[in-house]
Residue, then its C-alpha position, 0 to 999 in steps of 0.5 A: m688466099s693470104i700469106s699468114i705471118a708470125i713476127v718474133e721480135d723483142e723490139k716492140n716498135y719494130n715488131n709493130a711497124l712490121k705488123k702495120v706494113i704487112d697487114y696493109q698488104t692485100d695478100m698477107k696477114v700477121i696472125a701472131q706477134f711474139f715479143d720473147g722467145n719463150a712465147a714463140l717456142k710455146n705457140l708457133s707450132d700450133l699456129s703453123p704460119d706460112v712465114v715467120m719473121m725471126d729476130i736472132q738476138l732475143q732477150d731470153m734466147l737466140g732465134i736460131d735455137i727456136i728454129g732448131k727446135l721447131k723446124k721439124d714440127m713445122p715443115t711447111t713454115q718458112f723462116i726469115m731472119c730479120t736482124s742487125f747481125e752480119n757475122d758469118e757465124m750467125i748467118f751460117n748457124s741460121l741457115k743450118a738451123g733451117a732459115m730460108g732467108y736472112l735480112i738486115k733490119g735496115e732493109s726497106m719495107d718494100k724489100i721485106l715484103s718482097s722477101i716474104r712473097d719470095v720465100y713463100n714461093g720457094g725462094a731464099p731471099m737475102s740482103f745483098s751484103i749477106a748474099r755476098r758473104v755467103l758467096t765469098h764463104f763458098e769461094r773460100k771453101s772451094i779454094e781450101v778444098k783444092d789446097f787439101e786435095e794436094l796433100t798426100k794421105r800421110e800429110t793429111e794424117i800429120v796435120e790432123l795430129l797437129s790439130q790434136g795438139l801432138l808435138y813433132k816427137e809424139i807424131a813421129d812415135k805414133i806413125f813410126v817415122s823420124i822427127d826429120t821426116v815429120k818436119k819434112h812433111v810439115g814443110n810440104i803441108y805449109r807450102k801446099l796450104h799456103v801458110n807460114n806456121k803451125v797455128e795457121a795450118i791448124n786453123k785452116f784445117n779446122h775451118f776446112k773440116n767445119 
């Protein structure tokens, strides 16, 4: 039985090139091509293909949003992002939405074909550069977790209040301590989080929470 595939890609030449190469394979077949997000959104769930090759930046919407809206109704369909975007936000939003693969458009057709087979068989194919970004992200997260574990309960409370925009005096009043005590805690926070100022501490805190 062949793998059924839908392509959602507004660049017609690339869409047609993918179809041509996929249909040449004996174990897979393109059952639908979509050149805009709206058409994909309306029709994909009825087709329920095994795999969807999804562009991120379509002219009328983001492919990420399409996955977010359809994934619940298409539990057996695997989505592979096939895009030119390599920034962390796009990568992680795609994975959070339910994509199981992330390929860069410059990949060879052989890599794309093997990724379709891979995701169909339960894998999570990614371009090498994307996999490196994902690993680096989690390494960084792990270091941040260790840093935040060193904070006392009071220090965590203070950095949370700083992130809310409160001034030292407002924090002191809120937690019933002196401004000098707040400043001492803030100094400890900077040292433990390896930052030099309030903005860096807040940014690191917000990144850790997300």
